[in-house]
C-alpha positions as CSV (number, residue, x, y, z in Angstrom):
1,M,21.5,1.9,3.0
2,T,22.0,3.5,6.1
3,G,23.7,7.2,6.5
4,K,22.0,8.5,3.4
5,K,18.0,8.2,4.2
6,L,16.1,11.3,3.5
7,G,13.1,10.2,5.1
8,L,11.3,8.6,1.9
9,G,11.1,5.0,3.6
10,F,12.1,2.8,6.3
11,F,15.9,1.6,7.5
12,F,16.1,-2.2,7.2
13,S,17.1,-3.6,10.2
14,K,18.2,-6.9,11.4
15,F,15.9,-9.1,13.3
16,T,14.2,-12.5,13.6
17,L,11.6,-13.2,11.1
18,T,8.3,-15.0,11.9
19,S,6.2,-17.1,9.2
20,I,3.6,-15.4,8.1
21,Y,1.4,-18.2,7.9
22,E,2.2,-19.3,11.4
23,A,1.9,-16.0,13.0
24,G,-0.3,-13.8,11.1
25,F,0.5,-10.5,9.3
26,T,-0.5,-7.8,11.6
27,R,-1.4,-4.7,9.2
28,P,-2.1,-1.1,9.6
29,D,-5.9,-0.3,11.3
30,N,-7.8,0.0,8.0
31,R,-9.0,3.6,7.7
32,F,-10.5,3.5,4.1
33,I,-14.0,4.3,4.1
34,P,-14.7,1.4,1.2
35,V,-18.0,3.0,-0.6
36,G,-17.4,5.9,-3.1
37,S,-18.6,9.8,-1.9
38,D,-21.5,10.0,-4.3
39,D,-23.3,6.6,-3.3
40,L,-22.5,7.4,0.4
41,I,-24.1,10.8,0.3
42,E,-27.1,9.6,-2.2
43,Y,-27.5,6.5,0.2
44,I,-27.2,8.7,3.4
45,S,-29.9,11.5,1.4
46,A,-32.1,8.6,1.2
47,D,-31.9,7.2,4.8
48,T,-35.1,8.6,6.9
49,K,-35.4,5.7,9.0
50,T,-32.0,7.0,10.5
51,F,-31.4,10.4,10.2
52,G,-35.3,11.3,10.1
53,A,-36.4,13.8,7.6
54,D,-33.2,16.0,7.6
55,S,-31.8,13.2,6.0
56,S,-33.1,14.5,2.3
57,Q,-31.2,17.9,3.0
58,I,-27.7,16.4,3.6
59,G,-27.0,16.7,-0.3
60,L,-27.1,20.3,0.3
61,V,-24.2,20.4,2.8
62,S,-22.6,17.6,1.2
63,N,-22.4,19.6,-2.6
64,W,-20.6,22.3,-1.1
65,L,-18.3,20.2,0.9
66,V,-17.4,18.1,-2.4
67,R,-16.9,21.4,-4.4
68,I,-14.4,22.9,-1.6
69,L,-12.5,19.8,-1.0
70,E,-12.1,19.6,-4.8
71,Q,-10.6,22.8,-4.9
72,E,-8.1,22.0,-1.9
73,K,-7.0,19.0,-4.1
74,S,-6.4,20.4,-7.2
75,A,-4.4,23.2,-5.7
76,F,-2.3,20.8,-3.4
77,E,-2.0,18.5,-6.7
78,R,-0.5,21.3,-9.3
79,I,2.3,22.1,-6.4
80,L,3.0,18.6,-5.9
81,T,3.3,17.7,-9.6
82,R,5.4,20.6,-9.9
83,T,7.9,19.9,-7.1
84,Y,8.0,16.3,-8.7
85,A,9.1,17.7,-12.0
86,R,12.6,17.7,-11.7
87,I,12.5,13.9,-10.2
88,N,10.1,12.6,-12.6
89,P,11.9,9.9,-14.6
90,D,8.9,10.5,-17.3
91,R,9.5,13.9,-17.4
92,E,9.1,14.8,-21.5
93,T,9.7,18.9,-20.9
94,I,12.6,20.7,-20.7
95,D,14.0,22.2,-17.5
96,V,14.5,26.0,-18.3
97,L,14.7,27.3,-14.9
98,N,17.4,24.9,-13.5
99,G,20.5,23.8,-15.1
100,D,21.8,22.0,-12.1
101,P,20.7,18.3,-10.6
102,P,18.3,17.9,-8.1
103,G,20.0,18.2,-4.3
104,D,19.0,17.1,-1.2
105,S,16.6,19.9,-0.3
106,E,14.3,19.5,-3.3
107,F,14.1,15.2,-2.3
108,K,13.2,16.1,1.5
109,L,10.5,18.8,0.3
110,L,8.9,16.1,-1.8
111,N,9.0,13.4,0.5
112,S,7.0,15.9,2.9
113,K,4.7,16.1,0.6
114,V,4.3,12.8,-0.7
115,Q,3.8,11.2,3.1
116,H,1.5,14.1,3.6
117,M,-0.7,13.1,0.6
118,L,-0.7,9.3,1.2
119,E,-1.8,10.1,5.2
120,K,-4.5,12.5,4.0
121,A,-5.9,9.4,1.5
122,N,-5.9,6.9,4.5
123,F,-2.7,5.3,3.3
124,E,-0.4,3.5,6.1
125,Q,3.2,2.7,6.1
126,L,4.6,-0.6,6.5
127,S,7.1,-1.0,9.3
128,D,10.3,-2.7,8.8
129,D,8.7,-5.7,10.5
130,Q,5.7,-5.9,8.2
131,V,8.0,-5.6,5.1
132,K,10.3,-8.3,6.3
133,T,7.6,-10.7,7.3
134,A,5.8,-10.2,3.8
135,L,9.3,-11.2,2.4
136,E,9.6,-14.2,4.2
137,A,6.0,-15.0,2.8
138,G,7.4,-14.6,-0.6
139,S,10.2,-17.1,0.3
140,T,7.3,-20.2,0.3
141,H,7.3,-19.6,-3.5
142,G,10.5,-21.7,-3.2
143,I,13.2,-19.4,-3.6
144,K,15.0,-16.9,-1.4
145,V,14.1,-13.3,-1.2
146,K,16.8,-10.7,-0.6
147,L,16.8,-7.2,-0.8
148,D,19.9,-5.2,-2.1
149,E,20.5,-2.4,0.1
150,E,23.0,-0.9,-1.8
151,S,20.8,-0.2,-5.2
152,L,18.1,2.5,-3.4
153,E,18.9,5.3,-1.8
154,E,15.1,5.0,-0.4
155,M,11.9,3.4,-0.5
156,S,8.6,3.0,1.4
157,I,6.0,0.7,1.1
158,W,2.4,2.3,1.9
159,V,-1.0,0.0,1.6
160,R,-4.6,0.6,2.4
161,G,-7.7,-1.7,2.4
162,R,-7.6,-5.2,3.8
163,S,-9.4,-7.8,1.8
164,T,-9.0,-11.5,0.7
165,A,-8.8,-13.0,-2.4
166,P,-9.2,-16.9,-4.1
167,Y,-5.7,-18.7,-4.5
168,H,-5.3,-21.8,-6.5
169,R,-2.3,-24.2,-7.0
170,R,-1.8,-27.7,-7.6
171,T,-0.7,-29.6,-4.5
172,L,0.5,-33.2,-4.2
173,K,-2.9,-34.2,-2.9
174,H,-4.3,-32.8,-5.7
175,P,-1.8,-32.3,-8.3
176,I,-4.3,-31.9,-11.4
177,K,-7.4,-30.5,-10.0
178,G,-5.4,-28.3,-7.9
179,E,-6.8,-26.5,-4.4
180,T,-8.1,-23.1,-3.7
181,S,-7.9,-21.3,-0.4
182,T,-7.6,-17.7,0.6
183,V,-5.1,-15.3,0.7
184,Q,-4.7,-11.6,2.3
185,I,-4.4,-9.0,0.1
186,F,-3.8,-5.0,0.2
187,N,-6.8,-3.3,-2.1
188,R,-4.5,-0.5,-2.9
189,L,-0.4,-0.2,-2.1
190,A,1.7,2.3,-3.3
191,L,5.7,2.2,-3.8
192,I,7.8,4.7,-3.6
193,T,12.0,4.2,-4.2
194,R,14.9,6.0,-5.0
195,P,17.5,4.4,-6.9
196,A,21.1,4.7,-6.0
197,G,23.0,7.3,-8.0
198,E,20.1,8.7,-9.7
199,D,17.9,11.9,-9.8
200,N,14.5,10.6,-10.0
201,V,12.3,9.2,-7.7
202,Q,9.5,6.3,-8.8
203,I,6.2,6.5,-7.1
204,R,3.9,3.6,-8.7
205,L,0.4,2.4,-7.2
206,F,-1.0,-1.0,-7.2
207,K,-4.2,-2.8,-6.3
208,D,-5.4,-6.1,-4.8
209,I,-2.0,-7.4,-3.9
210,P,-1.1,-10.7,-2.0
211,I,1.1,-9.7,1.1
212,R,3.2,-13.0,0.1
213,D,3.7,-11.3,-3.6
214,V,5.0,-8.2,-2.1
215,E,8.2,-8.7,-3.0
216,A,7.6,-9.2,-6.8
217,L,7.4,-5.6,-6.3
218,L,10.2,-4.5,-5.2
219,P,13.2,-3.1,-7.6
220,N,15.8,-4.2,-5.3
221,A,14.6,-7.8,-4.0
222,N,16.8,-10.5,-5.8
223,V,16.2,-14.4,-5.4
224,S,18.5,-17.5,-4.9
225,M,18.1,-21.2,-4.1
226,G,17.1,-22.0,-0.5
227,L,19.2,-23.5,2.0
228,R,17.1,-26.5,1.4
229,D,17.4,-26.8,-1.9
230,A,21.5,-25.9,-2.1
231,V,22.0,-28.5,0.8
232,M,20.3,-31.3,-1.1
233,M,22.3,-30.5,-3.9
234,V,26.2,-30.1,-2.4
235,G,24.9,-33.1,0.0
236,S,23.9,-35.1,-2.6
237,G,27.1,-34.6,-4.5
238,A,29.3,-35.0,-1.9
239,G,28.0,-38.6,-0.8
240,A,28.3,-39.8,-4.6
241,V,31.4,-38.4,-4.7
242,W,33.1,-40.2,-1.6
243,T,30.7,-43.3,-2.7
244,V,32.9,-43.0,-5.9
245,V,36.4,-42.7,-4.1
246,A,35.5,-45.8,-1.9
247,K,34.6,-47.9,-4.8
248,V,37.5,-47.2,-6.7
249,L,39.8,-47.6,-3.9
250,A,38.0,-51.2,-3.4
251,V,38.1,-52.3,-7.0
252,G,40.9,-50.7,-8.3
253,L,41.2,-48.4,-11.5
254,V,40.2,-50.7,-13.9
255,A,37.1,-50.8,-13.3
256,A,37.2,-47.2,-12.2
257,S,35.3,-46.0,-15.7
258,Q,32.4,-48.1,-15.4
259,L,31.5,-47.4,-12.0
260,L,31.7,-44.0,-12.4
261,W,29.1,-43.8,-15.4
262,V,26.7,-46.0,-12.7
263,I,26.7,-43.5,-10.4
264,A,26.7,-40.3,-12.3
265,L,23.8,-40.7,-14.2
266,P,21.6,-41.0,-11.2
267,L,23.6,-38.0,-9.6
268,A,23.1,-36.1,-12.7
269,G,19.1,-36.5,-12.6
270,L,19.2,-35.4,-8.7
271,F,21.3,-32.4,-9.8
272,W,18.6,-31.8,-12.7
273,K,15.5,-32.1,-10.8
274,V,16.6,-30.3,-7.8
275,F,18.3,-27.1,-10.0
276,S,14.5,-27.4,-12.5
277,G,12.6,-27.1,-9.3
278,Y,14.3,-23.7,-8.5
279,R,14.2,-22.9,-11.7
280,R,10.4,-23.5,-11.9
281,A,10.3,-21.4,-8.5
282,I,12.3,-18.5,-10.9
283,R,9.9,-18.5,-13.8
284,D,6.2,-18.3,-11.5
285,R,7.9,-15.5,-9.5
286,D,8.7,-13.9,-12.7
287,S,5.3,-14.5,-13.8
288,N,3.8,-13.1,-10.7
289,R,6.1,-10.0,-11.1
290,A,4.7,-9.5,-14.8
291,K,1.0,-10.1,-13.9
292,H,1.6,-7.3,-11.0
293,L,3.2,-5.1,-13.3
294,Y,0.6,-5.5,-15.8
295,F,-2.7,-6.2,-14.5
296,Q,-2.5,-4.6,-11.2
297,S,-0.6,-1.8,-11.8
298,L,-3.0,1.7,-11.4
299,G,-0.7,4.0,-12.2
300,A,3.1,5.4,-11.9
301,N,4.8,8.5,-11.0
302,R,2.7,11.8,-12.2
303,S,-0.4,9.6,-13.1
304,A,-0.2,7.8,-9.6
305,I,0.4,11.2,-7.7
306,H,-3.3,12.3,-9.6
307,L,-4.9,9.4,-8.5
308,I,-3.7,9.4,-4.7
309,S,-4.7,13.2,-5.1
310,F,-8.0,12.0,-5.9
311,M,-8.4,9.6,-3.2
312,I,-7.3,12.4,-0.8
313,C,-10.5,14.4,-1.7
314,E,-12.9,11.2,-1.5
315,E,-11.5,10.2,2.0
316,E,-11.9,13.5,3.0
317,I,-15.6,14.2,1.5
318,K,-16.7,10.7,3.2
319,E,-15.4,11.7,6.5
320,A,-16.9,15.1,6.7
321,V,-20.4,14.3,5.4
322,L,-20.6,11.5,7.7
323,L,-19.4,13.1,11.1
324,Y,-21.5,16.4,10.1
325,T,-24.5,14.2,9.6
326,F,-24.1,12.3,12.4
327,C,-23.6,15.4,14.7
328,L,-26.9,16.7,13.4
329,D,-28.3,14.0,14.0
330,A,-27.6,13.3,17.7
331,E,-28.6,17.2,18.2
332,N,-32.0,16.9,16.9
333,D,-32.6,13.4,19.0
334,G,-31.1,15.4,21.8
335,R,-28.8,12.8,22.7
336,I,-25.3,13.7,24.7
337,T,-22.8,12.5,22.6
338,S,-18.4,12.6,22.7
339,E,-16.1,12.0,20.1
340,S,-15.7,8.4,21.3
341,A,-19.5,7.5,21.0
342,I,-19.7,9.3,17.3
343,K,-16.9,7.3,16.1
344,D,-18.4,4.1,17.0
345,E,-22.0,5.0,15.8
346,I,-20.2,5.8,12.1
347,E,-18.2,2.4,12.1
348,K,-21.4,0.5,13.1
349,Y,-23.2,2.3,10.5
350,L,-20.4,1.5,8.0
351,L,-19.8,-2.1,9.3
352,D,-23.8,-2.5,8.5
353,L,-23.6,-1.1,5.5
354,T,-20.6,-2.2,4.2
355,E,-19.8,-5.7,6.3
356,I,-16.5,-4.3,6.6
357,E,-14.6,-2.8,9.8
358,V,-13.8,0.4,9.4
359,D,-11.2,2.5,11.9
360,F,-13.0,6.2,11.4
361,D,-10.6,8.7,11.7
362,I,-12.7,10.8,13.9
363,E,-9.6,13.0,14.2
364,D,-9.6,14.0,10.4
365,A,-13.4,14.4,10.2
366,I,-13.2,16.9,13.2
367,E,-10.6,18.8,11.5
368,T,-11.9,19.2,8.3
369,V,-15.6,20.2,10.1
370,T,-13.6,22.9,12.1
371,R,-12.0,24.5,9.3
372,F,-14.9,25.1,7.6
373,D,-16.6,26.7,10.9
374,L,-19.6,24.6,10.8
375,W,-19.8,23.6,14.8
376,K,-22.3,25.5,16.8
377,D,-20.7,24.0,19.8
378,R,-17.5,22.1,19.3
379,D,-17.3,20.5,22.8
380,S,-20.5,18.9,22.5
381,L,-20.5,18.4,18.7
382,H,-23.3,20.1,18.1
383,V,-23.3,21.6,14.1
384,I,-24.9,24.5,12.6
385,S,-28.0,23.7,10.9
386,I,-28.6,22.5,7.4
387,E,-29.4,25.9,5.7
388,E,-26.7,28.0,7.8
389,A,-24.4,25.5,6.9
390,S,-24.8,25.4,2.9
391,S,-24.8,29.1,3.0
392,K,-21.3,29.8,5.0
393,L,-20.0,26.7,2.8
394,E,-21.3,28.4,-0.5
395,N,-19.4,32.0,0.4
396,H,-15.9,29.7,1.4
397,C,-15.9,28.0,-1.8
398,H,-16.7,31.1,-3.8
399,Q,-13.4,32.8,-2.0
400,G,-11.3,29.9,-1.9
401,L,-10.8,30.5,1.5
402,S,-8.8,27.0,1.9
403,R,-7.8,26.5,-1.4
404,N,-4.0,26.8,0.1
405,Y,-4.8,24.2,3.1
406,H,-2.8,21.6,2.3
407,A,-0.1,23.8,1.9
408,G,-0.6,25.6,4.5
409,L,0.0,22.1,6.7
410,L,3.7,21.9,5.2
411,G,4.8,25.2,5.2
412,I,5.1,26.2,2.0
413,A,3.7,28.5,-0.3
414,D,1.3,28.0,-3.6
């Protein structure tokens, strides 16, 4: 896979694998805010205990922020879907403008846009080590998982949100009733692949995927018999063959046929037991794959782009509303604050509200408030009043001043 990457994914390097169940899995920071933007705005507007009388007026600023950020999202989504159209495997329209197949420049352009989109939606890309560890976890199903690096030109996996889910399975201790434990899951997982020798890019979005099942989503993940089972089959067979040879030499050829039947039957049973266990593991894995592709799939290709662009809008609304509200509250109380202090306050507020630890993206939030010109004093984190902010945002929205914000960040024209 090396030598032909355009940046859409990671390169598979060789290093020692670590069992996910012994060493754990280091997941990316969780920047996702697990509350809907409308719910968060309504909750803050009613939270007079924290924000005083101004809380009821936060909706005025928030409503204009929503409209502006939706403008930005819609404009960027249109640019992205047009770029993707030429390499969308589900395209149903005829390309009357271009007769030649897509070139590397088009893949590079799409790559930059998709990465920007996922980062803005607070996704994090899994590193080589994290992907390899997830694959190692998949091998605990009783099969060996190996990636066919020649079948894909590029692949990247992006995740968002941390959680756990119950996992039920039969064990030796409880073969009928089974046991229930918890497994770590990704709330959202985006998989981007470009098949080797093809002119299309697959973009798929999933929900609630256990780390140990990530391998079932990868189109280039092949399975084979594990080393332990292979050794059992070969070792048992070799031992039985040697036993047969020794007995034949001892009793002569006359009794050999009878002796062969005595040994062959249990040997065949052993082979069948090991092989059937391997086939059962394959069926379980295929069942997991079918379940995830059907029940856990949120969208593919263009529909996935639409969903992720909506996520961008949601995250930026929440970040901007939270930062503006907390900065306004600090100013009204006369508190001297800083970026780190505001970040800590917001994270504690979200923890009390959701019981989930969030790594608030203070840099993104500050950038949003800055481009809407809501600072009275940027250094001291003082924002303009609600009335002034509402008037300024209304004018900003009507003129569409930041409609091409995302395109501008990428240096491309609308």
